[in-house]
N, C-alpha and C positions, 0 to 999 in steps of 0.2 A: 506493499501500502504507500511507501515513506519514496519509494523509487520512482510511480508516477507523479508526485512530489518537487520531489525534486528534477525529477530532467524539466517540468516545464517553469519551473526557475530558472534554469538555468539558462531553456529558450526565450522565456523572457530577456535574461537577465543579456546575452548576446545580440539581441537584435535591437535592446538599446544600448548598446553599447555600437553595433553599425552601423545606428544611425544618429554616426555624432552630431549634436548641435553647430552652427552656423552666425557668426556670432552678428546680431546686425547689420555692421556698417560692412562688414569682407563683403555681405550683397551687392551695396550700390560701388564699394569699388571698383569690385568689375567690371560692375557693367560701362562706372565715368572712366574707365582707364578702357574700355574696348571703345566709345565713346568717340572720346578722344586719343584715338589709334586713328582710327574712320576719317578724322579731323584734319587729320595731319597728312601733307600731297608728299609725297615718294621722294625719295629731293634726286635733285636733278645736276649735270657734268653743268656747270661754268660755258656759255657760251661765246666760242677764243675772240679774241677782238680784231674788227677784220684791218684796224692800218700794225699792225704791227709797227713798222718803222714810223710812224705819227706818232706813237706815245713813246715809242725809245725817243723821240727827237721833244717829248714835250716832257719827260720827266729831265733829257741834261737841260735842259731850259732853266726848267726851275728846281735843278743841285744848281748850276751854275748862277743862279739867282739868289739860294738860299745863302751863297758863301756869298755874297758877296756887302747882307747883313751885316753881318757883325763891322766889317771896319764906316759904315753907319753908321751904326751905334756911335766909333767910337766917337764919330765926330758930332753926332747928337750931346755925349753927356761934354765935348767940349762946349756948345753953346752954337753950334752947327747945324743945324737940318737939311738938307740934302736936299734939294726939290725933287730929285724922283725918287724919291725912298720909301714913299707912299703905293704909288705907281706900285712900286716892286710889290709893297706888301701885298699889296692886291690880287699882284697879272698869279703872286703868289698863293695865295689863296684861289686861283679859278683854275690855275694849271693841277694844284691836289684836291679839286672835287672831280675837274673832270676826266687824271689821272684813276681815283677812285671807283666812278661810275665803269667808266670803259671795264674796268677790270672787275669790276662785280658782275656787269650782267651779265 
């Protein structure tokens, strides 16, 4: 008589252990992760810039302008403002934005 009770008790315990409770936040996190993965576009290879010689020329010009700035700043420190300093800085900004845009597109 005792044997069927033990058998039923073991069966109930084994079923309870097999049905592990999932914490409430885990299901939400799994759903959110799956949704996020759907919304993320696959990585793409950046397109190569069409005109590498122009980019090289612009980069060389940018380097030349940047190298001339310390000497101009020495003159500013002495109280002399070179009239082309502001234009050089604007050109540096323009070239750097252009290069960044062309490389990252």
